[in-house]
C-alpha positions as CSV (number, residue, x, y, z in Angstrom):
1,M,-16.6,32.1,-27.1
2,S,-19.9,31.1,-25.5
3,P,-20.6,27.4,-25.1
4,N,-22.8,25.5,-27.5
5,R,-26.3,25.4,-26.1
6,S,-27.9,23.7,-29.1
7,L,-28.4,20.3,-30.6
8,T,-24.9,20.2,-32.0
9,A,-23.5,20.2,-28.5
10,V,-24.1,16.4,-28.8
11,A,-20.9,15.0,-30.2
12,G,-21.3,13.5,-33.7
13,L,-24.2,15.7,-34.8
14,Q,-24.1,18.4,-37.4
15,V,-27.1,20.6,-38.4
16,G,-27.7,22.5,-41.6
17,H,-30.5,24.8,-42.8
18,A,-31.6,25.9,-46.3
19,Q,-34.6,28.1,-47.1
20,D,-36.3,30.3,-49.6
21,V,-37.0,33.4,-47.5
22,A,-39.3,35.0,-50.1
23,A,-41.4,31.9,-50.5
24,R,-41.2,31.2,-46.7
25,T,-40.3,27.6,-46.8
26,G,-37.2,25.6,-46.0
27,C,-35.6,22.4,-44.6
28,T,-33.3,21.4,-41.9
29,V,-30.9,18.4,-41.9
30,V,-29.5,16.6,-38.9
31,L,-26.4,14.8,-40.1
32,G,-25.1,11.7,-38.3
33,P,-24.8,8.8,-38.2
34,F,-26.9,8.0,-35.2
35,T,-29.3,5.4,-33.8
36,A,-32.8,6.8,-33.8
37,V,-36.5,6.2,-33.1
38,V,-39.6,8.3,-33.4
39,E,-42.7,8.9,-31.4
40,V,-45.8,9.9,-33.4
41,R,-48.5,11.8,-31.6
42,G,-50.3,14.0,-34.1
43,L,-53.0,12.8,-36.6
44,A,-51.9,15.0,-39.5
45,T,-48.4,13.6,-40.1
46,G,-46.3,13.5,-43.3
47,S,-43.2,11.3,-43.4
48,R,-40.8,9.1,-45.2
49,E,-38.9,6.0,-44.1
50,L,-40.1,6.0,-40.5
51,D,-40.2,2.2,-40.6
52,A,-36.3,2.3,-40.6
53,L,-36.6,3.5,-37.0
54,S,-38.3,0.4,-35.7
55,P,-36.2,-1.8,-33.4
56,L,-37.2,-4.7,-35.7
57,H,-35.8,-3.1,-38.8
58,V,-32.7,-4.6,-40.4
59,V,-31.0,-1.2,-40.7
60,P,-29.2,-0.5,-37.4
61,C,-28.8,3.3,-37.8
62,C,-29.6,6.4,-39.8
63,D,-27.2,8.6,-41.8
64,A,-29.3,11.8,-41.5
65,L,-32.7,13.2,-40.5
66,L,-34.7,15.7,-42.6
67,L,-37.2,18.1,-41.2
68,T,-38.9,20.1,-44.0
69,G,-41.6,22.5,-44.9
70,G,-43.8,22.1,-48.0
71,S,-46.1,19.5,-46.6
72,A,-45.9,16.2,-48.5
73,F,-44.3,17.9,-51.5
74,G,-41.3,18.8,-49.3
75,L,-40.4,15.1,-48.8
76,A,-38.7,15.4,-52.2
77,A,-35.9,17.3,-50.4
78,A,-34.7,14.0,-48.9
79,D,-33.6,12.9,-52.4
80,G,-31.0,15.7,-52.4
81,V,-29.7,14.5,-49.0
82,V,-29.6,10.9,-50.1
83,A,-27.6,11.9,-53.2
84,W,-25.1,13.9,-51.2
85,L,-24.6,11.0,-48.8
86,E,-24.1,8.5,-51.6
87,E,-21.5,10.7,-53.2
88,H,-19.6,10.8,-49.9
89,G,-19.7,7.0,-49.5
90,R,-22.2,6.9,-46.7
91,G,-25.1,4.6,-46.2
92,F,-26.2,1.1,-45.3
93,R,-23.9,-1.4,-47.0
94,T,-25.7,-3.8,-49.4
95,A,-24.3,-6.2,-52.0
96,A,-24.6,-3.6,-54.9
97,A,-24.3,-0.2,-53.2
98,R,-24.4,1.8,-50.0
99,V,-27.9,3.0,-49.4
100,P,-28.2,6.2,-47.3
101,I,-31.0,6.0,-44.7
102,V,-32.7,9.4,-44.3
103,P,-36.0,9.5,-42.4
104,A,-38.0,12.6,-43.1
105,A,-40.9,14.5,-41.6
106,V,-42.9,17.5,-42.9
107,L,-44.7,20.5,-41.6
108,Y,-47.4,22.5,-43.5
109,D,-46.3,26.0,-44.5
110,L,-48.1,26.3,-47.8
111,A,-50.5,28.9,-46.5
112,V,-47.7,31.5,-46.1
113,G,-45.4,32.9,-48.7
114,D,-45.6,31.2,-52.1
115,A,-47.4,27.9,-52.0
116,S,-46.0,26.9,-55.4
117,V,-42.4,26.8,-54.0
118,R,-41.6,23.7,-51.9
119,P,-38.3,22.2,-50.7
120,G,-36.9,19.8,-53.3
121,P,-33.7,17.9,-53.9
122,A,-31.7,21.0,-54.5
123,M,-32.7,22.6,-51.2
124,G,-32.1,19.3,-49.4
125,R,-28.6,19.1,-50.8
126,A,-28.0,22.8,-49.9
127,A,-29.0,22.0,-46.3
128,V,-26.7,19.0,-45.9
129,E,-23.9,20.9,-47.6
130,T,-24.1,23.6,-44.9
131,A,-24.3,21.2,-42.0
132,G,-21.7,21.7,-39.3
133,P,-21.0,21.3,-35.6
134,E,-21.5,25.1,-34.9
135,P,-24.3,26.2,-32.6
136,V,-27.6,25.8,-34.5
137,E,-29.1,28.9,-36.0
138,E,-32.5,29.6,-34.5
139,G,-35.6,31.5,-35.6
140,P,-37.4,31.5,-39.0
141,V,-34.7,29.4,-40.8
142,G,-34.7,26.0,-42.3
143,A,-37.8,23.9,-41.6
144,G,-39.1,26.8,-39.5
145,C,-38.8,29.5,-42.2
146,G,-42.6,29.6,-42.8
147,A,-43.7,28.3,-39.4
148,T,-46.5,30.0,-37.5
149,V,-48.4,29.3,-34.3
150,G,-51.9,30.1,-33.0
151,K,-54.1,29.1,-36.0
152,L,-57.5,29.0,-34.2
153,A,-58.9,32.1,-35.9
154,G,-57.0,31.8,-39.2
155,P,-53.6,33.0,-40.5
156,E,-54.3,36.7,-40.0
157,F,-54.4,36.2,-36.2
158,A,-51.4,33.7,-36.1
159,E,-47.9,34.7,-35.1
160,P,-44.5,33.8,-36.7
161,S,-42.4,30.9,-35.2
162,G,-39.3,29.0,-36.3
163,V,-36.7,26.6,-35.1
164,G,-35.4,26.6,-31.5
165,S,-32.7,24.5,-29.8
166,A,-31.6,23.9,-26.2
167,V,-29.4,21.8,-23.9
168,A,-30.4,20.2,-20.5
169,E,-27.6,19.8,-18.0
170,G,-27.1,16.6,-16.1
171,R,-24.5,14.2,-14.7
172,E,-24.2,11.8,-17.6
173,G,-23.5,12.8,-21.2
174,T,-25.0,15.6,-23.2
175,V,-28.7,15.9,-23.9
176,A,-30.0,18.5,-26.3
177,A,-33.1,19.2,-28.4
178,L,-34.3,21.0,-31.5
179,A,-37.9,21.9,-32.5
180,A,-39.5,23.3,-35.6
181,V,-42.7,24.7,-34.2
182,N,-45.7,25.1,-36.6
183,A,-48.4,24.5,-34.0
184,F,-52.1,24.9,-34.1
185,G,-52.1,26.0,-30.5
186,D,-50.3,28.7,-28.5
187,V,-46.7,28.5,-27.1
188,V,-46.4,29.1,-23.4
189,D,-43.4,29.8,-21.1
190,G,-42.4,27.8,-18.1
191,D,-44.9,29.7,-15.9
192,G,-47.8,28.9,-18.3
193,S,-48.1,32.4,-19.8
194,I,-48.6,32.7,-23.5
195,V,-45.6,34.0,-25.4
196,A,-46.9,33.5,-28.9
197,G,-50.2,32.3,-30.3
198,C,-53.6,33.3,-31.6
199,R,-54.0,37.1,-31.2
200,A,-57.3,38.5,-30.0
201,P,-58.9,41.4,-32.0
202,G,-58.7,43.8,-29.1
203,G,-55.1,42.9,-28.2
204,G,-53.5,40.1,-26.2
205,Y,-54.2,36.4,-26.9
206,R,-57.4,34.4,-27.2
207,D,-56.0,31.4,-25.3
208,T,-56.7,28.7,-27.7
209,A,-57.2,25.8,-25.3
210,R,-59.6,27.8,-23.1
211,T,-61.6,29.1,-26.1
212,L,-62.1,25.5,-27.3
213,R,-63.1,24.3,-23.8
214,D,-65.6,27.1,-23.6
215,G,-67.1,26.2,-26.9
216,S,-66.5,29.7,-28.3
217,A,-64.2,29.0,-31.2
218,P,-64.7,31.3,-34.2
219,G,-66.9,30.3,-37.1
220,G,-65.1,28.1,-39.7
221,F,-62.9,26.4,-37.1
222,G,-62.3,22.8,-38.1
223,E,-63.7,23.3,-41.6
224,R,-61.4,26.0,-43.1
225,L,-59.4,27.4,-40.2
226,G,-56.5,26.0,-38.2
227,R,-56.2,22.6,-39.8
228,E,-52.7,22.3,-41.2
229,N,-50.1,22.3,-38.4
230,T,-47.1,20.2,-37.1
231,T,-44.4,20.5,-34.5
232,L,-41.3,18.4,-35.2
233,G,-39.0,17.7,-32.2
234,V,-35.6,16.1,-32.0
235,V,-33.9,15.1,-28.8
236,A,-30.4,13.7,-28.8
237,T,-27.6,12.4,-26.6
238,D,-24.1,11.0,-26.9
239,V,-24.9,8.4,-24.2
240,P,-24.9,5.0,-25.9
241,L,-28.6,3.9,-26.1
242,G,-30.3,1.3,-28.2
243,R,-33.6,1.8,-29.9
244,T,-35.6,0.3,-27.1
245,D,-34.2,2.8,-24.6
246,L,-34.5,5.6,-27.1
247,Q,-38.2,4.8,-27.4
248,V,-38.5,5.4,-23.7
249,V,-36.7,8.7,-24.1
250,A,-38.9,9.8,-27.0
251,R,-42.1,9.1,-25.1
252,Q,-41.0,11.1,-22.2
253,A,-39.7,13.9,-24.3
254,V,-43.2,14.3,-25.9
255,H,-44.2,15.9,-22.6
256,G,-41.9,18.8,-23.5
257,L,-44.3,19.6,-26.3
258,I,-47.3,19.1,-24.0
259,R,-45.8,21.5,-21.4
260,R,-45.2,24.3,-23.9
261,L,-47.9,23.9,-26.6
262,R,-51.4,24.5,-25.5
263,P,-53.0,22.4,-26.8
264,A,-50.5,19.9,-28.2
265,A,-50.8,16.9,-30.5
266,T,-54.3,17.8,-31.6
267,P,-56.2,16.1,-34.5
268,F,-55.0,19.2,-36.5
269,D,-51.3,18.6,-35.8
270,G,-48.8,16.2,-37.1
271,D,-46.5,16.2,-34.1
272,M,-43.5,13.9,-34.0
273,V,-40.5,13.6,-31.7
274,F,-37.3,11.8,-32.8
275,A,-34.8,10.5,-30.3
276,L,-31.2,10.1,-31.4
277,S,-28.0,8.6,-29.9
278,T,-24.5,9.1,-31.3
279,G,-22.9,6.7,-28.8
280,A,-22.1,3.1,-30.0
281,V,-23.9,3.7,-33.3
282,G,-25.1,0.6,-35.1
283,E,-24.4,-1.7,-32.1
284,R,-27.1,-3.9,-30.6
285,L,-27.2,-2.7,-27.0
286,A,-29.0,-4.3,-24.1
287,P,-31.7,-2.1,-22.5
288,R,-30.6,0.0,-19.5
289,P,-32.4,-0.3,-16.1
290,L,-35.3,2.1,-16.2
291,H,-34.1,3.9,-13.0
292,E,-30.9,4.8,-14.9
293,L,-32.8,5.8,-18.1
294,L,-35.4,8.1,-16.5
295,P,-33.0,11.0,-15.6
296,L,-31.8,11.1,-19.3
297,A,-35.4,11.0,-20.5
298,L,-36.4,13.9,-18.2
299,R,-33.5,15.9,-19.4
300,A,-34.7,15.3,-23.0
301,E,-38.2,16.5,-22.0
302,E,-36.7,19.7,-20.4
303,A,-34.5,20.4,-23.4
304,L,-37.4,20.0,-25.9
305,A,-39.7,22.2,-23.8
306,E,-37.1,25.0,-23.8
307,A,-36.5,24.5,-27.6
308,V,-40.2,25.0,-28.3
309,T,-40.2,28.4,-26.5
310,R,-37.0,29.5,-28.1
311,A,-38.5,28.8,-31.5
312,V,-40.9,31.7,-31.1
313,R,-38.6,34.0,-29.1
314,R,-35.9,33.9,-31.8
315,T,-38.2,35.3,-34.5
């Protein structure tokens, strides 16, 4: 049996997908609990309960994380995850009830498949019910079911994408990543060559970043073309880290997107990177020395970069 080289290699994490293949939309649940933060880089974001990830928030940890298609409509899928968690006695303890904490982030996939079908509570429940510690299924599944990349010239020139996951080796603990890639730009390999993106009419790729720099974008760009995009990244470790340290990890991990998306975090993207730790969940930990934290953060960057490329290679 091959070793787990995906996000669920981190002890304490389970991942589940649910999707409507015909409508080309779906959602992905990362089941914890875990300590978490988020780094927001795009200007076209859609989200729920991100404030619960602040180091100042009273809630010390999260029960699950939802990544979903359907744009803002898809946030309703979190209700199904919350209901399942409550039924299983999980959540933040209050005087009257346990309240499950489930931050959520969306990507826009309404332009493919059936725009009238969006993830809702039933699909969110289905995703969390299938969550397990097995290696994460990759490709056009879950939140990546309707994902595409290379939108500069419109959907007819874009290419399919999906979900990718990877592990970065190191001396301390396990560090892994997952990405649902629905980017405006192109996806490149480690050597900078385009592996998926905006196709050119005569074959090959337009090279989105170069086309924009040259001022030769197609007509309609910015008005009706290429405006609805997002890449959602998750990096995780079983090393005990508090939210202050996780914020350092998340900020470094964003460079994994920058290395493999060209361009990344544009005004037409809603890019976000979540950083999770399953070690010492809920405890208030003192920050680590930065020289100890940087190797972990660089591994998170590496894992996320590889996850982005795998998202298009698994389609």
